C-alpha positions in Angstrom: 62.1 49.6 141.2 62.2 50.7 137.8 65.6 51.4 136.4 66.3 54.4 134.3 69.9 55.2 133.6 71.3 59.0 133.9 70.1 60.6 130.4 71.6 63.7 129.2 70.3 65.0 126.0 70.8 68.5 124.3 67.9 70.5 124.3 68.9 72.4 121.0 69.8 70.7 117.6 73.1 71.9 117.9 75.7 69.2 118.0 79.0 71.1 118.8 79.5 74.3 121.1 79.3 77.6 118.5 82.0 79.8 119.9 81.5 83.2 119.3 83.9 85.2 117.7 84.6 89.2 118.8 83.5 92.0 116.0 84.2 95.4 114.8 88.2 94.3 114.5 89.8 97.8 113.1 93.5 99.0 113.1 95.1 102.1 113.2 98.6 103.7 113.1 99.0 104.3 117.2 102.6 105.8 116.2 104.9 106.0 113.5 105.9 102.1 113.6 103.4 100.8 115.7 99.8 99.6 114.7 97.1 99.4 117.2 94.1 96.6 116.8 90.9 97.3 118.8 87.7 94.9 118.8 84.4 94.7 120.4 84.1 91.6 122.9 83.0 87.9 122.1 79.0 88.1 123.0 78.4 85.6 125.6 78.1 82.1 124.4 74.6 80.9 123.1 72.7 79.1 125.9 72.2 75.5 124.7 71.8 73.5 127.8 71.8 70.0 128.4 69.1 68.4 130.2 69.3 66.2 133.2 66.1 63.9 134.0 64.9 60.8 135.8 61.1 60.8 135.1 60.2 58.4 132.4 57.8 60.9 130.4 54.7 58.8 131.5 52.6 61.0 134.0 51.2 58.5 136.4 50.6 60.5 139.7 49.8 64.1 141.1 51.2 65.6 144.6 49.4 68.7 145.3 51.6 71.8 146.6 50.6 73.3 149.4 51.1 77.2 149.9 54.6 77.9 150.9 55.6 74.0 150.2 58.6 73.0 147.9 58.8 70.0 145.7 62.4 69.1 144.9 64.2 66.3 142.7 67.7 64.8 143.3 70.1 64.9 140.6 73.4 62.9 140.3 75.5 64.3 137.2 77.9 62.2 135.8 80.8 64.8 135.7 81.0 68.4 137.1 78.3 70.8 135.7 77.1 74.3 135.9 73.2 74.4 136.9 71.4 77.1 135.0 67.8 76.3 135.8 64.7 74.0 135.3 62.1 72.7 133.5 58.9 71.9 135.8 55.7 70.5 134.8 52.6 70.8 136.9 48.7 70.6 136.6 46.1 71.7 136.2 47.6 73.4 133.0 47.4 76.9 132.5 47.6 77.8 136.4 49.2 81.3 136.9 51.1 82.3 140.3 54.1 83.0 141.7 56.4 80.1 142.2 60.3 80.0 143.8 63.0 78.1 142.0 65.8 76.8 144.3 68.9 75.0 144.3 69.9 72.8 147.5 72.8 70.6 148.6 72.4 66.9 149.3 72.7 65.0 152.8 72.1 61.6 152.6 69.8 61.6 149.5 67.5 64.7 151.4 67.6 68.2 150.0 69.7 70.4 152.9 67.6 73.4 153.9 64.1 73.1 152.8 63.3 73.2 156.5 65.2 76.7 156.9 68.2 75.6 158.5 70.9 76.3 156.2 68.9 77.5 153.2 71.5 79.1 150.3 70.0 82.7 149.5 70.1 84.3 146.8 70.3 81.0 145.0 66.8 81.2 143.9 64.3 82.9 141.8 60.9 84.4 142.2 58.5 84.5 139.3 54.7 84.5 138.2 54.6 81.8 135.9 51.9 80.1 133.8 52.3 76.3 134.5 51.1 75.1 131.1 53.2 72.4 129.5 57.0 72.5 130.5 57.7 75.7 132.5 61.4 77.2 132.4 62.6 79.0 135.3 66.2 79.9 135.1 68.1 80.6 138.5 69.1 83.9 139.2 72.6 83.1 139.3 74.2 79.9 137.6 76.1 77.4 140.0 78.8 74.9 139.6 78.0 71.5 141.3 80.7 68.6 141.2 78.4 66.1 142.8 74.6 65.3 143.8 72.7 68.4 144.0 68.5 69.1 144.4 66.6 71.4 142.4 63.0 72.7 143.8 60.0 74.8 143.2 58.1 76.4 146.1 54.8 77.8 145.9 54.9 81.4 146.4 51.2 82.2 145.9 48.2 81.5 148.1 45.5 82.5 145.4 46.3 79.6 143.3 46.8 75.5 143.5 49.0 73.2 141.7 50.2 69.8 141.7 53.5 68.2 140.8 53.5 65.5 138.4 55.4 62.5 138.8 55.8 58.9 137.0 55.0 55.6 138.5 58.0 54.7 140.9 60.9 56.2 141.7 64.2 55.3 140.1 66.0 55.3 143.5 65.4 54.7 147.2 65.3 56.4 148.8 63.2 58.5 146.5 64.7 61.5 144.3 61.6 63.3 144.6 60.8 65.4 147.8 57.5 67.5 149.1 58.7 69.8 152.0 55.5 71.5 153.8 56.3 73.3 157.1 58.6 71.2 159.2 58.2 67.9 157.5 59.5 66.3 154.9 58.3 62.9 152.8 59.2 61.2 149.7 57.3 61.3 146.3 56.2 57.7 145.3 57.8 58.9 141.7 60.4 60.8 139.8 59.0 64.3 139.5 58.6 65.7 136.2 60.9 68.7 137.2 64.6 68.7 135.1 67.6 69.9 135.4 69.2 72.6 132.9 72.9 72.3 133.2 76.3 73.0 131.3 78.9 70.5 131.0 82.8 71.8 131.2 82.9 72.6 127.8 79.9 74.7 127.7 79.4 78.4 128.9 80.5 78.6 132.2 83.5 78.3 134.2 84.3 77.4 138.2 85.5 80.2 140.2 87.9 78.8 142.9 87.0 78.9 146.3 84.1 77.0 148.5 82.4 77.6 151.6 82.3 75.1 154.5 79.2 74.9 156.1 78.5 73.2 159.6 75.1 71.0 160.0 73.4 69.7 162.9 74.2 66.0 162.0 77.4 65.7 164.3 78.8 63.0 162.0 79.0 65.4 158.6 80.5 68.5 158.3 79.9 69.2 154.5 82.1 70.9 152.4 79.2 72.9 150.5 79.2 72.0 146.7 77.5 74.9 145.4 80.1 77.3 144.3 79.6 80.5 142.4 80.4 80.6 138.4 80.8 83.4 136.1 80.4 83.6 132.4 83.4 82.3 130.4 85.6 85.1 129.3 88.0 84.3 126.5 91.5 85.6 126.0 91.7 87.0 122.4 94.8 85.7 120.0 96.2 87.5 117.1 97.1 86.6 114.0 99.3 88.7 110.8 100.1 87.7 107.7 101.2 90.0 104.1 98.4 88.3 102.2 94.7 88.1 102.7 94.6 84.4 101.7 96.3 83.3 104.9 95.3 83.1 108.6 98.6 84.5 109.4 101.1 83.4 112.3 100.3 83.9 115.9 101.7 87.7 117.0 100.2 87.3 120.7 97.7 87.6 122.9 95.7 89.6 125.0 92.5 89.4 127.7 91.2 92.8 126.6 90.1 94.4 123.8 93.0 95.9 122.2 96.3 95.4 121.0 99.7 97.3 119.9 101.7 95.6 117.4 105.4 97.3 117.1 106.9 94.5 115.1 105.9 95.9 112.1 108.3 97.2 109.1 107.2 100.5 107.2 105.3 100.6 104.1 104.2 97.2 104.4 100.6 95.9 104.4 99.8 93.7 106.9 96.5 91.3 107.0 95.1 91.2 110.7 92.7 88.3 112.2 91.7 87.9 115.8 89.9 85.1 117.7 88.6 84.1 120.5 90.4 81.4 122.7 88.2 79.4 125.4 90.4 76.6 126.1 92.5 74.0 124.3 91.0 73.3 120.9 88.2 75.6 121.4 88.2 78.7 119.2 85.6 80.8 117.7 86.0 81.8 114.4 88.3 84.8 113.2 87.2 88.4 112.9 88.9 90.1 110.0 90.9 90.4 107.9 91.8 94.2 108.5 94.8 96.0 106.7 97.0 97.7 108.8 100.2 99.7 107.5 102.6 102.5 109.0 104.0 104.8 106.7 107.6 105.4 106.6 107.1 109.5 105.4 110.1 111.6 105.7 110.3 114.9 103.6 109.2 113.4 99.9 111.1 113.5 96.6 110.6 116.5 94.0 110.3 115.6 90.4 110.2 117.9 87.5 109.0 116.8 84.2 109.1 119.0 81.1 105.6 118.5 78.8 106.7 119.0 75.2 105.0 118.2 71.3 108.3 118.3 69.8 111.6 116.8 69.8 113.8 120.1 70.0 115.0 120.5 66.3 113.3 123.6 64.7 112.0 123.2 61.1 111.0 126.5 60.7 109.5 129.7 62.7 106.3 131.6 62.3 104.8 135.1 63.1 101.5 136.5 63.1 99.7 140.2 64.1 98.9 141.5 67.1 95.8 140.1 69.0 96.3 136.5 67.6 97.7 133.2 69.5 99.9 130.2 69.3 99.3 127.3 71.7 100.0 123.7 72.8 98.1 121.4 74.4 99.8 119.5 77.5 98.8 116.7 79.4 100.3 116.8 83.1 101.3 112.8 84.0 100.0 113.4 87.3 98.4 116.4 89.4 101.1 118.8 89.7 102.5 122.6 90.1 103.0 124.3 87.0 106.7 125.6 87.4 107.4 127.6 84.3 106.6 127.8 80.6 109.1 127.6 78.0 108.9 129.5 74.4 111.7 129.2 71.6 111.6 132.4 69.6 113.5 132.9 66.2 113.1 136.5 66.6 112.2 138.9 69.3 109.1 140.7 70.0 106.2 141.5 72.6 103.7 139.2 73.6 101.8 137.8 77.2 102.0 134.4 78.1 98.6 132.9 79.0 97.2 129.7 80.1 93.6 128.5 78.9 91.2 125.5 80.1 90.4 122.6 77.9 86.9 121.7 77.8 85.3 118.4 75.3 88.9 118.2 74.1 89.0 121.9 72.7 90.5 125.2 74.2 88.3 126.8 76.2 88.1 129.7 79.1 91.1 131.5 80.1 92.7 130.3 83.4 95.6 133.2 83.3 96.8 135.8 81.2 100.2 137.7 82.3 98.9 140.7 83.6 101.7 142.7 81.6 103.4 142.8 78.0 106.7 141.3 78.0 109.6 140.8 75.8 110.7 137.4 73.9 114.0 136.9 73.7 115.7 134.8 70.8 116.1 131.0 71.9 114.6 129.5 75.0 112.9 132.1 77.0 111.4 131.1 80.3 108.8 132.6 82.7 108.5 131.2 86.3 104.8 130.6 87.2 105.4 129.1 90.7 104.2 131.9 92.8 100.9 131.6 90.9 100.0 128.5 92.4 98.6 126.7 89.3 97.7 122.9 89.8 97.4 121.1 86.8 95.2 117.7 87.1 93.9 117.5 83.2 94.7 118.9 79.9 95.3 122.5 79.5 96.8 125.2 76.8 99.7 127.1 77.1 99.8 129.9 74.7 101.6 133.0 73.3 99.2 135.9 72.9 100.7 137.9 70.2 101.5 141.9 70.4 103.6 142.6 67.4 104.6 141.0 64.4 108.1 140.8 65.3 107.8 138.0 67.7 108.7 134.5 65.6 108.0 131.0 67.2 109.7 128.0 66.4 108.0 124.9 65.0 108.6 121.4 63.9 107.1 118.1 63.2 105.0 117.0 66.2 106.1 113.9 68.0 102.4 113.7 69.5 99.8 114.9 66.9 97.3 117.3 67.1 98.3 119.3 70.0 99.1 122.6 68.4 96.6 125.6 68.0 96.1 128.4 66.1 94.2 131.5 67.5 92.6 134.1 65.1 90.9 137.0 65.9 88.1 136.4 63.6 88.3 132.7 63.4 88.6 131.6 67.0 90.8 128.4 67.6 91.9 125.9 65.2 93.9 122.8 65.7 97.2 122.8 63.3 97.6 118.9 63.0 101.0 119.0 61.4 103.0 121.4 63.4 104.4 121.4 66.9 105.1 124.8 68.2 108.1 125.4 70.7 105.9 125.7 73.6 107.1 123.9 76.7 105.4 123.4 80.7 107.8 122.1 83.2 105.8 120.7 86.2 107.0 120.4 89.4 105.7 117.1 91.7 106.8 116.7 95.5 105.7 113.0 96.8 104.7 114.6 100.2 102.1 117.1 98.7 98.4 116.7 97.7 97.9 119.1 94.4 94.0 119.3 94.7 91.9 121.3 92.4 88.1 121.0 94.0 85.7 122.3 90.7 82.4 123.6 91.6 79.9 120.5 92.1 80.9 117.3 92.5 84.7 115.7 92.8 85.8 112.3 93.0 89.3 112.3 95.1 91.5 110.4 97.3 94.2 111.0 99.5 98.0 110.3 98.6 99.9 111.4 101.6 98.7 110.9 105.4 98.2 114.9 106.5 98.1 116.0 109.7 94.2 115.6 110.3 92.2 113.5 107.8 88.8 114.9 108.4 86.5 116.3 106.0 86.1 119.6 108.2 89.9 120.0 107.6 90.5 118.7 104.3 87.6 120.4 102.7 86.5 123.8 104.2 84.6 124.6 101.0 82.6 121.5 100.8 79.0 121.1 101.0 76.9 118.5 102.8 78.9 115.4 103.7 81.6 113.5 102.1 80.5 110.2 100.6 82.1 106.9 100.0 81.0 103.5 99.0 81.0 100.6 101.5 83.0 97.4 100.2 80.6 95.1 102.6 77.3 96.5 101.2 77.9 98.4 98.2 75.9 101.1 99.2 76.7 104.8 99.7 77.8 105.8 103.1 78.3 109.4 104.9 81.5 110.3 106.4 80.5 112.4 109.6 82.4 115.5 109.6 85.3 114.6 112.4 85.6 111.1 110.8 89.0 110.4 109.2 89.3 109.4 105.8 90.9 106.2 104.8 93.8 105.8 102.7 93.3 103.8 99.6 89.5 105.0 99.0 88.0 107.1 97.1 85.6 109.7 97.9 82.8 111.9 96.6 83.0 115.7 97.6 80.8 118.7 96.4 82.4 122.0 96.5 80.3 125.6 96.0 83.0 127.0 94.4 86.1 126.5 92.3 89.4 126.2 94.5 92.8 124.9 95.0 94.4 123.4 98.0 98.4 121.8 98.2 98.2 119.6 101.4 101.5 118.2 103.0 102.0 115.0 104.9 103.7 111.7 104.9 103.7 110.1 101.2 101.7 107.1 100.7 103.7 104.8 98.6 101.6 101.4 98.7 98.2 100.3 100.0 95.8 97.4 100.2 92.2 97.8 100.5 88.9 95.3 100.5 86.9 95.5 97.9 82.9 94.1 97.2 81.4 92.5 94.3 80.4 95.5 92.2 81.1 98.6 91.8 84.0 99.9 94.2 85.8 103.5 94.5 89.5 103.2 95.0 92.0 105.6 95.9 95.5 106.4 95.2 99.2 106.9 96.1 102.1 109.3 95.9 103.3 109.1 92.1 105.1 111.1 89.8 104.2 108.9 86.8 101.0 107.2 88.4 100.2 103.5 88.7 99.5 101.6 85.5 96.2 99.9 86.0 97.8 96.4 84.6 100.3 96.6 87.7 97.4 96.5 90.4 97.8 93.0 92.2 94.7 91.2 93.1 93.3 88.9 95.8 91.7 86.3 94.6 93.0 86.9 90.6 91.4 87.5 88.2 89.2 90.2 90.1 88.5 92.6 87.9 85.6 92.6 85.5 86.8 95.4 83.3 90.7 95.9 82.5 90.4 100.0 83.1 89.2 102.6 85.5 86.5 105.2 85.3 87.4 108.9 86.5 84.9 111.6 86.9 86.0 114.9 85.0 84.4 117.6 87.2 85.0 120.2 84.2 83.4 118.2 81.8 81.0 116.5 83.6 81.3 113.0 82.4 83.4 110.0 82.9 86.5 108.9 81.4 87.9 105.5 80.7 91.5 105.8 82.3 94.5 102.8 82.7 96.5 104.9 85.0 95.8 105.7 88.7 97.0 109.6 89.6 97.5 110.7 93.3 94.8 112.5 94.4 91.8 111.2 92.1 89.5 108.6 92.9 88.2 105.7 90.4 85.8 103.5 90.0 86.4 99.8 89.3 84.2 96.7 89.0 84.8 93.4 91.2 83.7 89.9 90.1 83.4 89.2 94.0 84.7 90.2 97.2 88.4 90.7 97.5 91.2 92.5 98.0 93.7 94.7 95.8 97.5 96.0 96.3 98.4 99.4 94.7 101.9 100.1 94.9 103.9 103.0 93.4 
């Protein structure tokens, strides 16, 4: 008798089991103080079966298989395993017909049930196979076995003939190979070229508890059936959390499902979450993530006032001019905010109209607003409340006194900020007055729970500094044209945001409007955020801040991350890009990253 040891080998070049990870991890705020994670389950483990066989690979004999006859092979695994299917080699090569793959229990070296009694159904499958080379036949269901079992091929088609190939002699006595035809069963004089496809315990399938007891005709044997249904291994999921992206983070919990709520978070703190599949002791998948979750404390917000001026408050003289001319000062608000009031300091009283003008290409341009009636300016500081007019100032603007008589005399001084004052002559137009600062001030009002947004006709680059009641394009931008667009940090490509898809904090968006319009939206203020950026150009967002966030204060992971030490903002009025060094609420900015990473922006 030939001596062949039980042989196991991998049918794939993979050496270790690749445990599949979950995918699509995302995090949202379930409620204030609670973050909810969700993900798609890990896919079924890839099939990398091991092959159990006893033939020596040298085909020396053929046993023809009659119609409805079965050829079987006995296997004894070294340890419990799951049987997935079989490989079978027949002759003549290329024969096509229906065959049936089966699995049987063992009784005294023979397959139990091949003669009809105790046949296990539906543990087989009928396929139309081309028997050329090694033919793979999978069982309808995989099954867990703990001891000797038999696999068999039954001819299920009278229109074709085939023979089972075997080697010179059987590896055991009685033979491992058997031919059953009708009510007879006989040994095959060699090991059949029929190989079992199995998984060992650290493979895909786990055992389902419970076995059936089957009584056979043999009075001395009441056997516990060895065939137990198995199921695809379903992992549990372990959730990890950290405050930095560079670390996997501490274990937070686990679940059998595909969602998890974390109520142990602190307000206004970004958390990096990762999730991985757990299959058993030491058997983990790779992590999916990180994704960033944060819940904002909100509140009513804070109110800030900022007085814009170009002089120090000590007048050196005063100036007057004839009716129809103007005195003006250019102001730059620190952040987009509401124009609260205008202040003028007069040495002598007279009539005039307060007015506002746009700045284009760094020069005064069209009027934004002229007071609808003539007012009388009083000596000293005279103020004009503009709150009811709803002026949102997000870029340079001109505050002016449009003169109506020569009695009015406006104070002036040496400028603290050069080249901010202008004269307007009826015949000469606008002219800068570099060495003079007119006493015209603007008071801005900024509330951190409000988003002051001017949408100009055409493209606008914006971001959310608050969390409004709704975050969808339909709610936020009723005058928009087409989709809101963003840059994907994963691919660097433009992506379109669906009408009912929420915008995200920390990212910038392109919005096209068909008209000039202004909004003031309320919500919970955003004081900080972390976002993922990809290699190359990205559009980032803003936070609620009365002064803006310096570019130099942005934290990066890794460090250094930026190619350029500044930002680009698209000016929708001049329709060009400005190089800036400060992030202002409500605006979006281009940055260039050396590699994939994360940034942290804090007020």
